[in-house]
C-alpha positions as CSV (number, residue, x, y, z in Angstrom):
1,X,-13.1,12.4,-15.0
2,X,-10.1,11.7,-13.5
3,X,-8.5,8.2,-13.4
4,X,-6.0,7.4,-11.2
5,X,-4.9,3.5,-11.0
6,X,-4.3,2.0,-7.9
7,X,-2.0,-0.6,-8.5
8,X,0.9,2.5,-9.9
9,X,2.5,4.9,-7.9
10,X,1.3,8.5,-8.5
11,X,3.1,10.6,-10.3
12,X,3.5,13.0,-7.5
13,X,4.3,10.6,-4.8
14,X,8.3,11.1,-5.3
15,X,8.6,7.3,-5.5
16,X,11.6,6.5,-7.8
17,X,11.1,3.5,-9.8
18,X,14.0,0.9,-8.7
19,X,14.5,2.6,-5.0
20,X,14.4,-0.6,-2.3
21,X,11.6,0.5,-0.4
22,X,11.9,-2.6,2.5
23,X,12.5,-1.1,5.9
24,X,11.1,2.4,5.2
25,X,8.8,4.0,8.0
26,X,4.8,3.7,6.6
27,X,2.5,6.4,8.0
28,X,-1.2,6.0,8.0
29,X,-3.0,9.8,7.9
30,X,-3.2,8.9,11.9
31,X,0.1,8.0,13.0
32,X,2.6,5.5,11.9
33,X,1.6,1.6,10.8
34,X,4.8,-0.5,10.3
35,X,7.6,-0.6,8.2
36,X,7.5,-2.1,4.5
37,X,8.5,-5.7,4.8
38,X,8.2,-6.0,0.9
39,X,7.6,-4.3,-2.7
40,X,6.7,-4.5,-6.2
41,X,7.7,-1.8,-9.1
42,X,5.9,-3.9,-11.2
43,X,3.9,-1.4,-14.3
44,X,0.9,-2.5,-13.3
45,X,1.0,-4.5,-9.9
46,X,3.3,-1.9,-7.7
47,X,2.0,-2.5,-3.7
48,X,3.7,-2.5,-0.5
49,X,3.6,-5.5,2.1
50,X,3.7,-3.3,5.2
51,X,4.4,-5.5,8.4
52,X,2.7,-3.8,11.2
53,X,4.5,-5.6,14.0
54,X,2.7,-5.6,17.9
55,X,0.2,-2.9,16.6
56,X,-2.3,-5.3,15.4
57,X,-0.8,-8.7,16.0
58,X,1.7,-8.6,14.0
59,X,-0.4,-8.8,10.9
60,X,0.8,-8.1,7.3
61,X,-0.9,-6.0,4.7
62,X,-1.1,-5.0,1.4
63,X,-1.3,-2.1,0.5
64,X,-1.8,-0.8,-3.2
65,X,1.0,1.9,-4.4
66,X,-2.1,4.2,-5.0
67,X,-2.9,4.4,-1.8
68,X,0.9,6.2,-1.2
69,X,0.6,10.1,-1.1
70,X,4.8,10.7,-0.5
71,X,7.7,8.8,-0.6
72,X,10.4,10.6,1.2
73,X,13.6,9.2,0.2
74,X,15.4,10.8,3.0
75,X,13.9,10.0,6.4
76,X,12.9,6.7,4.6
77,X,9.3,7.2,5.7
78,X,5.7,6.2,3.4
79,X,2.9,7.7,3.7
80,X,-0.8,6.8,2.7
81,X,-4.0,8.2,2.7
82,X,-5.7,5.8,5.1
83,X,-6.4,5.6,8.4
84,X,-5.2,2.8,10.6
85,X,-8.5,1.6,10.8
86,X,-8.8,1.5,7.2
87,X,-6.2,-0.4,7.0
88,X,-7.1,-2.7,10.0
89,X,-10.1,-3.5,8.2
90,X,-8.8,-4.8,4.9
91,X,-8.4,-8.2,3.3
92,X,-6.1,-10.1,4.9
93,X,-3.0,-10.9,3.7
94,X,-0.9,-14.2,4.9
95,X,2.3,-13.9,3.7
96,X,2.5,-17.6,3.7
97,X,-0.5,-18.7,2.2
98,X,-1.5,-15.9,-0.2
99,X,0.2,-15.0,-3.7
100,X,-0.2,-10.8,-3.7
101,X,-0.5,-11.2,-7.6
102,X,-2.9,-13.4,-7.9
103,X,-5.8,-12.4,-9.6
104,X,-8.5,-13.5,-7.0
105,X,-6.0,-11.3,-4.2
106,X,-5.6,-8.6,-6.3
107,X,-9.4,-8.3,-7.0
108,X,-10.3,-7.7,-3.2
109,X,-7.8,-5.4,-2.6
110,X,-8.6,-3.2,-5.3
111,X,-11.8,-3.4,-4.5
112,X,-11.7,-2.6,-0.6
113,X,-9.1,0.2,-1.7
114,X,-10.7,2.1,-5.2
115,X,-13.5,3.2,-3.1
116,X,-11.9,5.2,-0.7
117,X,-11.4,7.7,-4.3
118,X,-14.7,9.1,-4.3
119,X,-15.8,7.6,-7.6
120,X,-12.8,8.1,-9.9
121,X,-12.4,5.5,-12.8
122,X,-10.0,3.1,-12.3
């Protein structure tokens, strides 16, 4: 059985370790969702924090790096394998209250996004 780590960029994504992704535009499968406000390249804990602007009332969302399908360095765009609704309905992320790397938050995001991989092991 294949294994995908939700907290790692896919080897096929085109993400170059050490690249600053802040201000890259993020595209869901059905359109734009916002810009990267923060990201982590830490091994085993890679993610994006996306500022959705007015799309869903200025909410910030955390997307595990495993949701990234492709990083277009030239156009500064990141494509993820989720719809706007899937992202909107994900766990809340309040950048002033939550520590994005704490175990409880990480488990909530992992539990929400992992089932989309259709039973692959993590």
